[in-house]
C-alpha positions, 0 to 999 in steps of 0.5 A, a space after each residue: 333751651 331758652 328763647 333768650 339763649 338761642 337768640 345769643 348762639 347759633 341759629 340753625 337756617 337750613 337742615 337736610 338729610 344725608 350720608 356723610 363721607 370723609 375723604 381717606 387722609 391716605 390715599 386722598 383717593 377712596 371715601 370713608 362712611 363717616 356716618 351709619 345712616 343718614 343724618 341731619 347735616 344743618 347750615 348755622 349761623 352766629 350772627 354775633 360772630 357772623 359765621 356760617 358753619 355746616 354741623 352734622 352728628 350722629 349720636 355723641 360724635 360730630 361727623 361735621 363741624 366745617 366753618 364756610 369761608 368765601 373761597 369755598 366750593 361745592 363741587 356737584 359729582 355725580 346726579 346725588 352726591 357732592 364734596 367741598 374741601 375744608 382747609 382748615 378741617 384738612 380734609 373732604 367732606 361727601 355728602 350722598 343725598 336720596 334724590 338730586 333735588 335734595 342735593 340740589 337745595 343743599 348747592 343754592 343754600 351753599 352759595 347762599 352763605 357763600 354770598 352773604 359772606 362775602 357781602 359781610 366782607 365787603 361792608 366791613 371793609 368800608 366800615 372798617 375804612 370810614 370808622 379808621 380814615 385807614 384801611 385796616 386788615 378785615 377780620 375774615 369768617 374763619 378768623 376770632 368772633 370777637 374781631 369780626 363783632 367789633 368790626 361791625 360795631 365799630 367799637 374801639 377795642 380798650 388797651 391792655 393792661 401790663 399785667 395781661 400779656 399779649 398771649 392771651 389774645 392767642 389762646 383766646 383765638 385757640 379757644 374760640 376754634 376748639 370751643 365749636 365741637 364741644 358746645 355742640 356735642 354738650 347742645 345735643 346730650 341736653 337735648 337741644 336740635 337746632 341751636 349750639 351754645 358758644 363759649 360765654 364771651 371774653 372780657 373786654 380786658 382780652 381783646 387786641 390793643 389795636 387794628 395792628 394787632 389784629 393784623 398780625 393774628 389774620 397775618 399769622 392765621 393766613 399764613 399757619 393755612 398758606 403753610 398747611 396748603 403748601 404741606 398738602 400740595 408737597 404731599 400731593 406733589 410727591 403722591 402723584 409722582 409717584 403715580 406717574 412713576 407707576 403708569 410709566 411702569 403700567 406703560 411699560 408693561 403694557 408697551 411689551 405685552 402689546 409687542 408680544 401680542 403683536 408678534 403672536 398675531 404675526 406668527 398665528 398669522 404666518 401658520 394660518 397661510 403656511 395652512 391654507 397652501 398645504 391645503 390647496 396643494 391637497 386639493 390640487 394633488 386630489 384634482 391631479 390624480 383623478 384619472 390615476 383614480 379611475 385606473 386603480 378601480 380598472 386595476 381593482 376590477 380586473 384583479 376581482 376577475 382574475 381571482 374569480 377566475 383562480 377561484 374556479 381553477 382551483 375547484 376544477 383542480 379539485 374535482 380533477 384531483 378527486 377523479 385521479 384518486 378515485 382512480 389511483 385508489 381503483 387501480 391500487 385496489 386491483 394490483 392488492 389483489 393481483 398481488 394476493 392472487 400472486 402470494 396464493 400461488 407463491 404459496 403452493 408452488 411452495 407447498 409443492 416444492 416442500 412436498 417434492 422435497 420431503 419426498 426426495 429425502 426420504 427417496 434419498 434415505 431408502 438409497 442409503 438404506 439400501 447402500 449400507 445393506 449392499 455394503 454390508 452385504 458386500 464386506 460379509 
């Protein structure tokens, strides 16, 4: 890109490296990474329009395209992270730096740009008042670039011709707001780094006819900004109401859980007190039963002594039983021998009687024979 084109376009005034983040549009509470790595984040100044912008491009995607206004504030949220809100883009940008020093340099440049914008607005107000003799609404840094350029030079815009409708001015403003990203991407694709080209300036016939039209456009733009801010505030209020209801519900649950925990602690204390009383009673019982334990030991010794005596008596009884048994056995043997002798004598007597009986039977037989013979002899 030639030096002539760079003079007419935007010029980089500060460049640094940082990771780019966007606020989550759904939750508005978490960050989404807009760049895959640390990318170049640059401040650009357009001298023809007195505009300051922060631009960052990764590949062919513009991850930051934010026009700086006097009411913007960059907030440092940690040692290496900061953020600012862009109402026009309806988002919040976040930057993560490699060190706290780089973040400090970025904050200094942001504040310097804000002060420059405020100084430009004060100077434009003074020039407009001195040149026209009446107070005219001053174009802010986010208004039409043509209005800002002419406010610094004091040129009188030519009147509109009947063939050119007033709506062309609105179309021109929309085009000027939308051309920034496309021109930046076009410059990067052509090999440019620091300079971002701008669209050709519109013909003088398309400029507003007088200060009243420019004031009306500013009022419309400010009205749109206020509407957007009001809609965002309403959405945030609804989200806060939902979060408040959620917090109340969580508070109720936590209160119930706390009450339940308190009741459990009281129950545990009661059980602990009961256990302590039982332990005290057991100790007291063990202490009171010490004498009885001695008596039990004495009884146990007496029982052992009696068992020993019983064993001794059993042994003596066993010995006596054995001796008696031996005596009984001897007496039994003696009686048996006597019985055997008696039986033998009885057998001898039986044999004698049997012999006597046989002899008597023979004698009877002989007498019978004699008797018969005598009887026979007598009969004859």
